[in-house]
Every structure is written in structure tokens, then in C-alpha cells.
C-alpha positions in Angstrom: -6.8 21.9 -40.6 -8.9 22.9 -43.6 -6.8 23.8 -46.7 -7.2 27.0 -48.7 -8.9 25.0 -51.5 -11.4 23.5 -49.0 -12.1 26.9 -47.6 -12.7 28.3 -51.1 -15.1 25.3 -51.8 -17.0 25.9 -48.6 -17.3 29.6 -49.2 -18.2 29.1 -52.9 -21.0 26.6 -52.2 -22.2 28.0 -48.9 -22.2 24.5 -47.5 -22.3 25.4 -43.8 -23.3 21.9 -42.9 -20.4 20.3 -44.6 -19.8 16.7 -43.5 -16.2 17.3 -42.8 -16.9 20.2 -40.4 -19.7 18.3 -38.7 -17.5 15.3 -38.2 -15.2 17.4 -36.0 -16.1 16.7 -32.3 -15.0 20.1 -31.2 -16.8 23.3 -32.2 -15.4 24.6 -35.5 -15.9 28.2 -36.3 -14.5 30.4 -39.1 -14.7 34.1 -39.3 -13.9 36.3 -42.2 -11.9 39.5 -42.4 -14.9 41.4 -41.1 -15.2 39.2 -38.0 -18.4 37.6 -39.3 -19.1 33.9 -39.0 -18.5 31.9 -42.2 -18.5 28.4 -40.8 -20.4 27.1 -37.7 -20.5 23.4 -37.3 -22.9 21.1 -35.5 -20.7 20.9 -32.4 -20.8 24.8 -32.2 -24.6 24.7 -32.4 -24.7 22.3 -29.5 -22.1 24.2 -27.4 -23.4 27.8 -27.9 -27.1 27.2 -28.6 -27.2 29.0 -31.9 -28.1 27.2 -35.1 -25.8 27.6 -38.1 -28.5 29.7 -39.8 -28.6 32.0 -36.8 -24.8 32.3 -36.5 -23.5 32.6 -40.0 -22.9 36.2 -41.2 -23.1 37.6 -37.6 -20.3 39.3 -35.8 -18.5 36.9 -33.5 -18.5 39.2 -30.5 -22.3 39.3 -30.8 -22.5 35.6 -30.3 -19.9 34.1 -27.9 -17.6 36.8 -26.5 -18.6 38.2 -23.1 -19.3 41.9 -23.2 -16.3 42.8 -20.9 -13.9 41.3 -23.5 -15.5 42.9 -26.6 -13.1 45.9 -26.8 -10.1 43.7 -26.5 -11.4 41.4 -29.2 -12.0 44.3 -31.6 -8.6 45.8 -31.1 -6.9 42.5 -31.7 -9.0 41.7 -34.7 -8.0 45.1 -36.3 -4.4 43.9 -36.3 -5.5 40.5 -37.7 -7.3 42.2 -40.6 -4.1 44.0 -41.6 -1.5 41.2 -41.2 -3.1 37.9 -40.3 -1.3 37.9 -37.0 -2.5 38.3 -33.5 -2.2 37.4 -29.8 -4.1 34.1 -30.2 -3.1 33.0 -33.7 -1.2 29.7 -34.0 -1.6 28.9 -30.3 -4.0 27.5 -27.7 -5.5 29.5 -24.9 -8.0 29.0 -22.1 -10.7 31.7 -22.3 -14.2 32.5 -21.2 -17.1 32.2 -23.7 -20.9 32.7 -23.4 -23.8 30.8 -24.9 -27.2 31.9 -26.3 -28.7 32.5 -22.9 -25.7 34.4 -21.6 -24.2 31.7 -19.4 -20.4 31.9 -19.3 -18.2 28.8 -19.3 -14.4 28.1 -19.8 -13.2 27.0 -23.3 -9.9 26.0 -24.8 -9.4 27.8 -28.1 -6.9 26.8 -30.8 -6.8 29.4 -33.5 -5.1 29.6 -37.0 -5.1 32.1 -39.8 -5.6 31.4 -43.5 -5.4 33.8 -46.4 -8.0 33.2 -49.2 -8.1 35.6 -52.2 -6.2 38.3 -50.3 -8.6 38.1 -47.3 -7.6 36.8 -43.9 -9.8 34.1 -42.3 -9.5 32.9 -38.7 -10.3 29.3 -38.1 -10.8 28.1 -34.5 -11.5 24.8 -32.8 -13.2 25.3 -29.4 -13.5 22.7 -26.6 -15.8 23.2 -23.6 -13.5 22.5 -20.6 -16.0 23.0 -17.8 -15.6 19.5 -16.4 -11.8 19.8 -16.6 -11.8 23.1 -14.8 -14.1 21.7 -12.1 -11.8 18.7 -11.6 -8.8 21.0 -11.5 -10.5 23.2 -8.9 -11.4 20.1 -6.8 -7.8 18.9 -7.0 -6.4 22.4 -6.3 -8.7 22.8 -3.3 -7.7 19.3 -2.0 -4.1 20.2 -2.5 -4.5 23.4 -0.6 -6.2 21.6 2.3 -3.5 18.9 2.3 -0.7 21.6 2.3 -2.4 23.5 5.1 -2.7 20.3 7.2 0.8 19.2 6.3 2.5 22.4 7.2 0.4 23.1 10.4 0.2 19.6 11.8 1.3 19.2 15.4 3.5 16.3 14.4 6.6 16.4 12.3 6.3 15.0 8.8 9.4 13.8 6.9 9.7 12.0 3.6 12.9 10.1 2.9 14.2 8.8 -0.4 14.4 5.0 -0.1 17.5 4.7 -2.3 19.7 7.4 -0.9 18.3 7.9 2.6 18.1 11.6 2.1 15.3 13.8 3.2 13.2 15.0 0.3 10.4 16.8 2.1 9.5 18.0 5.5 6.9 20.2 7.1 7.1 23.4 9.0 7.0 21.6 12.4 10.3 19.8 11.6 12.0 23.1 10.8 10.7 24.7 14.0 11.5 21.8 16.2 15.1 21.1 14.9 16.1 24.7 14.4 17.5 24.1 10.9 16.2 25.9 7.8 14.3 23.9 5.3 17.2 24.1 2.9 19.5 22.7 5.5 17.3 19.7 6.1 16.4 18.8 2.5 19.1 16.7 1.0 20.5 15.7 4.4 20.8 12.0 5.2 18.1 11.1 7.7 20.6 9.4 10.0 22.3 12.8 10.5 19.1 14.1 12.1 19.5 11.6 15.0 21.7 11.8 18.0 24.8 9.6 17.6 23.6 7.3 20.4 20.4 6.6 18.3 22.0 6.2 14.8 22.7 2.5 15.1 19.2 1.8 16.0 17.9 4.3 13.4 19.9 2.4 10.7 18.3 -0.9 11.8 14.8 0.8 11.6 15.6 2.2 8.2 16.8 -1.3 6.9 13.6 -2.8 8.4 11.5 -0.1 6.5 13.2 -1.0 3.2 12.3 -4.6 3.8 8.7 -4.2 5.0 7.6 -0.7 4.0 6.5 0.3 7.4 7.7 1.4 10.8 5.5 1.4 14.0 6.3 3.4 17.1 10.1 3.2 17.2 11.6 5.5 19.8 14.6 7.5 18.6 16.5 10.6 19.8 16.6 13.6 17.4 19.4 16.1 17.4 18.6 19.9 17.2 20.9 22.3 15.5 22.0 23.8 18.9 23.0 20.3 20.0 20.1 19.6 22.3 18.0 16.5 21.9 14.4 15.3 22.2 12.8 11.9 21.9 10.3 11.0 19.1 8.1 8.1 18.3 8.6 7.2 14.6 5.8 5.8 12.4 6.2 5.4 8.6 4.5 4.0 5.6 5.9 3.7 2.1 5.2 5.2 -1.3 5.7 2.6 -4.1 6.1 2.8 -7.9 4.1 0.8 -10.4 6.2 -2.3 -9.9 5.7 -2.2 -6.1 9.2 -1.0 -5.3 9.5 1.3 -2.3 10.3 4.8 -3.5 10.1 6.9 -0.4 8.8 7.0 3.2 6.0 9.0 4.6 7.2 9.4 8.1 5.7 10.9 11.2 7.8 12.0 14.2 5.8 12.6 17.4 7.6 14.5 20.2 7.3 12.2 23.2 9.2 14.5 25.6 6.2 15.1 27.8 5.3 11.4 27.7 8.8 10.4 28.8 8.8 13.0 31.5 5.4 11.7 32.7 6.7 8.1 32.6 9.8 9.1 34.6 7.7 10.9 37.1 5.4 7.8 37.4 8.5 5.6 37.8 9.8 7.8 40.6 6.3 7.9 42.2 6.1 4.1 41.9 9.5 3.7 43.5 8.5 6.0 46.3 5.2 4.1 46.8 6.9 0.7 46.9 9.6 2.0 49.3 6.9 3.2 51.7 4.7 0.2 51.1 7.4 -2.4 51.6 8.2 -1.0 55.1 4.7 -0.3 56.2 3.1 -2.3 58.9 -0.3 -1.6 57.3 -1.4 -4.0 54.5 -1.1 -2.2 51.1 -2.7 -3.7 48.1 -3.9 -3.3 44.5 -6.5 -5.4 42.7 -7.7 -5.5 39.1 -11.2 -5.1 37.8 -11.9 -8.7 38.6 -10.8 -8.4 42.2 -7.5 -10.3 41.6 -4.6 -9.1 43.7 -1.9 -7.5 41.5 0.2 -6.0 44.3 0.6 -6.9 48.0 3.2 -5.6 50.4 5.2 -8.0 52.8 2.8 -7.2 55.7 0.3 -9.6 54.1 2.6 -12.6 54.7 2.6 -11.8 58.4 -1.1 -11.3 58.7 -2.4 -14.1 56.4 0.4 -16.7 56.6 0.7 -17.1 52.8 3.7 -16.2 50.7 3.0 -13.3 48.4 3.3 -15.4 45.3 0.5 -17.7 46.7 -1.9 -14.7 46.9 -1.0 -12.6 43.8 -3.2 -13.3 40.8 -6.0 -14.7 42.9 -9.3 -12.9 43.7 -9.8 -11.7 47.3 -12.8 -14.0 47.6 -10.4 -17.0 47.6 -9.5 -15.8 51.1 -13.0 -15.4 52.4 -15.8 -17.7 53.5 -18.7 -18.0 50.9 -21.2 -16.0 52.8 -18.7 -13.2 53.4 -17.5 -13.3 49.8 -21.0 -12.9 48.5 -21.5 -9.7 50.5 -18.0 -8.4 49.6 -18.6 -9.0 45.8 -21.6 -6.7 46.0 -19.6 -4.1 47.8 -16.7 -4.4 45.3 -19.2 -3.9 42.4 -20.4 -0.6 43.9 -16.8 0.4 44.5 -15.9 -0.3 40.9 -18.7 2.0 39.7 -16.8 4.9 41.4 -16.1 6.4 44.8 -14.0 5.4 47.7 -14.4 3.1 50.6 -13.6 4.1 54.2 -13.5 1.9 57.3 -15.2 -1.2 55.6 -15.0 -4.2 57.9 -14.9 -7.8 56.7 -13.5 -11.2 57.6 -10.8 -13.1 55.8 -9.2 -16.4 56.4 -5.6 -17.2 57.6 -3.8 -20.0 55.9 -4.4 -22.0 59.0 -8.1 -21.5 58.7 -8.6 -19.0 61.5 -10.6 -15.8 60.9 -8.9 -12.4 60.5 -11.0 -9.3 61.1 -10.0 -6.7 58.5 -10.6 -2.9 58.1 -10.3 -1.7 54.5 -9.9 1.7 52.9 -9.9 1.8 49.1 -9.9 4.2 46.2 -10.3 3.4 42.4 -7.3 2.5 40.3 -7.3 4.2 36.9 -5.7 3.3 33.6 -4.0 5.6 31.2 -7.3 6.6 29.6 -8.8 7.6 32.9 -11.1 4.5 33.2 -11.5 2.6 36.4 -9.2 -0.5 36.0 -9.3 -1.8 39.6 -8.9 -0.7 43.2 -6.1 0.0 45.6 -5.8 0.9 49.3 -4.7 -0.1 52.7 -6.0 -2.5 55.3 -5.5 -3.3 59.0 -5.8 -6.5 61.0 -8.3 -5.5 63.8 -8.7 -9.0 65.2 -7.3 -8.3 68.5 -9.3 -5.1 68.8 -12.5 -7.1 68.1 -11.6 -9.7 70.7 
């Protein structure tokens, strides 16, 4: 800060381009007890667009204060004239300033008072913080988007302290799904959120996380406040400190209740299918996209003379003569492109070498993503009918 002696020297010699002032990287402005500019350094010239000659002796509010703030400035300065005190004296504030063309921009102002020959002077350093404000706005906007996503995500997000195992953060979905308040969840040990039957496995998963820093699709059972349960798939990554030590987890619980119900329904459906197929006199089969048998019911042993294990994993063409196989491969390709087959006749070969006249019905076999993964259907031995 300039001393009283330095101020007197500058005022006495009118050296508005003083090397000391121009060496300051921030804008340096001094106003006298009449609010007129006494010092205006080179950084102020660059920041506001007025030369020192244009600025010195002018009222400050004519130069850099937006019109809407003029009244407030004049009221505050009247107090400063009397006592050297004021709202902004001996403190730093973020304000709005304007330049020579009227453009407004954010500044950081540090203001001090100095009394010289019974007159009060205000000395301020001003920094243009436009870039900082933009960066802060970008960060604020990003944080708002993250917070919005975090709290409204369909999955449950939980952060766990690596040292204590306590929950340190959770999103709204966790609160809604478990029935606890956020305060009841935060600070609770994460194992207490799991059903007793899952806690041993959950401890193993947590220990593995501490060792590796990640968890991938572990199935655990979560306990609601009302005592009911639901299954989740747990995935987690780690937050680490500068030394690479794991500080906390960033965990995601995905409710797999619907998936488990679907899997159970499929299992029951598969059991029912196999129960019917195993006792059916018709030939029941499934083949993959390459035409290899992946399921055959016992009726195939009676019709073809092979044990099932001799046929499974082999393409249907292994049980046909070359000229028949060539035709059936073309038909199989059309079938794999979509659509069903009804009443398709072909000839296969018994283990003894004799021909078997076959009548096939087939529909596509789909994978979990809805893509055609093979074919399935029924067949009948119509040899006697053809003879």
C-alpha cells in the first residue's frame, strides 16, 4: 500500500505515470475527498479504456460506475468524506464496473482509506475477474447438471467411506427405495443396509473393493425400513487421494427385482417345456445360428438310433446326404432371416444308414436382445406314411 508520504509526493508532483503505480499489475485508482480521480495507473487505462489524462480530475462515477449504482455510491461516499469509513473500506468485494464504451464486467475491488493533510483519500486495486466468473459459472452449471442427474437417476447411488464403511452420500432414489430418511441413512454402516442373509457376502464384496477399488455386478439383497427386501446388482468404482489410497466408493445399486422375476418365470417356463418335451412322441429340438443342435428330446434316440450326446453340438447336416444338406442349408438361411417354417419335408439318415422321411415345423429362437440366435421346433417321422 502507498504510504502517506508517497501519496503526498505523487500529489505534489502530479506524477500520474509514477513507475511504482505502473508496476502494479492490477488497476490502481485513487480518488480524493471530492470523489475525483487523483491516480490512474497504466493497468487502469487498459482495463477501462480511459487514458490517465482523460481520467484524472473526473468524478469516479462518471467513469466506471454503472448508472444504476450511482446513487448508492454517492450516499456511501458522503459518509467517507466525513469519517474515512464506509461499506467497502478495508475489505474486498465483487462488484460490477463499466468501461469507456459502456460494457459492464465483474471486478474484485480492494479498498483502503488514507488521510493526507486532513483530507480523506480512497485507494483501490481492481482486478478484472471476467474469466474467473465464467469459469465459476461453467462449474456451477456442471454441478447443477450433475446434482440433477444424481438425484433423479433411476438407479440408486451410494458413496461409502473406505475406512469406516459408513454411508457418506446417497441420492433421492436410495431414500425412496429404502423408506429411510436421508439422515437415517447417512452415517449408517453399509452392511446394515443389507438383509442378514446377504451380509457375509456383502462383507466379502467390501473387502474385495478395498483390495481392488472396484466391484462388478454383485447380486445382494437390500433391506427396507419396513423389513421387506429387494435384490440389487452392485457396481462400484473408487475415489482415491493423491497417494493413490482408496478414500471412498462410488457405488450404484440397480434394482433387479423385475429381472429376477423374469428369470424365475423363464425357469418355470423352461421346466414346463422340458417336462412336455421329454414325454412327447414328437421330436422337439433347438439349434443355434450355425444349425448345431443344442437341445433334443428323447424321441430323437428312437427315431435316429443315436444317443442324444452323439447328436448334440453337431449340425443337422451331419445327419443328411450331401445333396439334401445343400438344399436344407439354403432353406435354413432363409429361416434365420426371419419367419417360420410349416410342413417342411426333408430326408435324414438313421445311424444304420437308412433314410428317414421328416416333416419339420420351426420358429426363430431369440436371444435376450431380441436378435435371432437360432431356431426351434418340432418334427415327425413320416417314413411309414410315405411308404
